N, C-alpha and C positions, 0 to 999 in steps of 0.2 A: 504494500500500500504506500509506503514511504517513497518507493521508486517511482510510482505513478504520479504522486504529488510533485516530486522533484522534476519529473519530466514536464508536467503541465506548467510549472513555475518557469523553467528554462524556455519553453516554447512561448509562453506569455511574455516573458522579458524580451525575447527577440522580436515578436510581433509588435509590441507597443513601443519599443525603442526606435522603430523605423517610421513611426507616424510623424507627419509634419503638417502644420496648420497653414492657413493662407498667409501670403506675404503681407507685411504691415504697410502703412502709408509711407510715401516718400518723404524724406526729411528735407530740411532747408537746403538750398543750393550750396554747393561747395564740395570739396573732396572729402571722403570719409575721414573722420578724425579731426577735421578742421575745427578749431575752437572759435566761438563767437568772440569778436573783439570789440571792446568798448571804443567809442569814438569821442574825441575831445576836440571842440571847435572854438576858436577865439573869434569873436565878432568885434571888430574895431570901428571907431568913428560912428557910433550909433547916435543919431540926432533925433530927438523927439519934437514933434510939432507943438505949437502953443496949446493945442487942444488935447495933447497927450498921445496922438497917433505916433506909432513907431515904425517898425520894419517887420515885414514877413519875409523869411529867409528859407530857401530850400535846403534840406539836409544834403542832397546829392545822392541819397540812397533811401531805401524804404525801411522803416522800423518794423520789427516783429511785434506781434500783439502784446507780449509781456514786457517789452522794453520800458525802462524808466528813464525819463529825461529830467535832468537837473540843470538849473541856471544859476550862475553866480555873477556878481558885478565887481569889477576891480575898484576897491575903495581906498587903496593906499599901498605903501611899501613898508615892510618891516624886515630888518636884517637882510636887506638885499632881495627879498622875495615879495611877490605881489600878494596883497591881502585880498581874499575873495570872500564876499558876503553873499549868502544865498538869497535869491529872490523867490517869493515876494519880499521886498524890503521897504518898510514904511518909514516915512518922515512925518514929524508932528510939529504943529505950531507950539510956541512957548507955553500956551495954556493947556497943552495936552491933547488938543483935538487934531484929528487926522488932516494932514496937508496933502500928501500924495504918496503913492506906492508904485515902485517898479514892479511890473508883473510880466508874466509870459504864459503862453499856451502853446500846445503843439498838436499836430496830427501825425499820421504815419509818414508824411513826406516833407513837412515844413514846420517851422515854429515862428511865433510872433513875440516881439518885445514891445511893450507899451507902458504908458503911465496911466494911472487911475487916481482920481481924487478931486479936490475942490480947488478952484481958482488956479488951474494948471497954467494959465498964461502968466502967472506970477512966479513960477518955479525959476530959480536963478539959472542963468545960462551955464554955469559950471556944473550943474546937476542935470541939465537937459541936453547938452551938446557934447560931442566928442567922448561919449561913454564907451567903456570896453566891457564886454561880457564874455564869459566862458560857459559853453554848453557841454554837458557831459551826458553821453548816452550809455547807460549801464545795461548790458544785455539781460533780457528777461529769462534766458535759459538758466541763469544762475539760480540754484535751488534756494538760496537765501532770499531771493526776490519772488520767485514763482510759487513758493508754498504759501499757504493761507494762514500764516502765523498771526497770533493776536497782537504781538508786539509791533508797533509802528517803527520803522527804521528812522534813525536820525541822520539826515543828510546835510545838516547845517555846517559842519566843519569840512571844508573842501579837502584838506589834506588827509583827514580820517577816511573819507570816501575813497580817495585815490588809493590809500593803503589797504583798506578793507577788501576792495574788489580787484586789487593788483592791477590797477590801470596805469599804463605807461603814458604819462603826460609830457614826455619829451618830444614826441612827434605830433604836434598839434596842427590841425588843419586851420588855416587862417582865412577869414573873409573880411575884406576891407570895403566898407560902404562909402 
């Protein structure tokens, strides 16, 4: 009896090990094993109109549905490095009421930088003209982003984001407006 059970087990193992299911869906374009690469884009000479209108800029590529886009404004220099402040970035009157906010939005093919607020025609020229922004596209295939964790990621510190996602920001695409 043991020999018959052993025979059935061996035959069953051979039969089931040769089964194969249907082929899965095709992945994103690129060679097998290609890693998704974060994009870093500097946008120089951004000038906002007196009504707050800004610029709509093409990425030059199409985002994947899970990608995260972050925007930072150059706000100074410290120890020889640019200081990046995440936007939205709000500015207030001395009495604490909102004056204006640097904002952005994006689609899968472009992004927009603009101002929102009150009395935008009174925003000083040094805050409205010749602004520099850095756009960081973090690939959504990263499990730290694509999972549905309860914790909201903190993207406010540019250098921490670059370090956490191992982004090479030495080869930055530059757009001069």
